[in-house]
N, C-alpha and C positions, 0 to 999 in steps of 0.2 A: 448319377451313377448308381448302379444297383449291383450288389454282390450276391452270388449264388455259390454256396460251398457244398462240396460233395466228395466223399471218399478220397481225401487228401488233395483234391484239386479245388481251386476256387476260380470262378469266372467273374469278371467285372464287365458289365454291359454299360457302354457309354451311349446315351440316347442320341438320336439324330440332332436334337436341339443342342446338346452339349458338344457334339462334334462341330456344329456350326459356330458355336461360341469359341471353341478352340481354334478353328480355322481363321478367326479374325486376327489372331496373333501369328498365323502361318498362312498368309494369303495365297501362296503358290504351293501349298502342301501336296496337292494331288489327292487328298483324302476324299472319300465319297460323301455324298449328301445323304447318308443313312447311318443307322446305329452300327457300332462296332463292338464286338465282344472279344475280350482278351482272356485267355485261360492260363493260369499259373499253377505250378506244382513245385513245392519246396522253394518258392521264391523265384523260380525260373519261368520265363514265358515259354509255353509249350504249344499254343495254338492261337490263331487270329481268325476271326470271321467278320467280314468276308475275306477270303484268301488273297484277294488282289491288293490288300492294304500292305504297303511297305514304304520304306524310305525314312529319312530322319524325323519327319513330323509324326509318323506312325510310332516310331520308337519313343519320342517325347510323350505322346499321348498314352502309350502303354505304361510309361514310368509314372505318369500322373495317376493312372488307374491303379497301379500297384501301391502307390503312396496312399491313395484313398482307402484301399482295402486294409492296409496296415494300420491306418488311423482308426478305422472302424473296429478293428480287432482289439485295439487297446481299450476300447470303451466297454 
C-alpha cells in the first residue's frame, strides 16, 4: 500500500497484487483485478477509484487501507 497526502486529504493506493492477496480471503468479493485507491478526509472515506468498487469486501479493504495509513502516521 502507498499513501499520498495532500491538503487535508490522504489517498491509500492498494496495488493490484495486494488486491489479489486480499481476494484470497474474500473469494466471491467481486473486487476487480486492478489497483484500488481510497481517498479519506478527516477519517471519512470520500472517494474510491475505480468507482465500480462496492460491497462488503470493498468496505473491509478500505478499512484495512485506513488502518495502514493510521499506523504509518504514528511512525
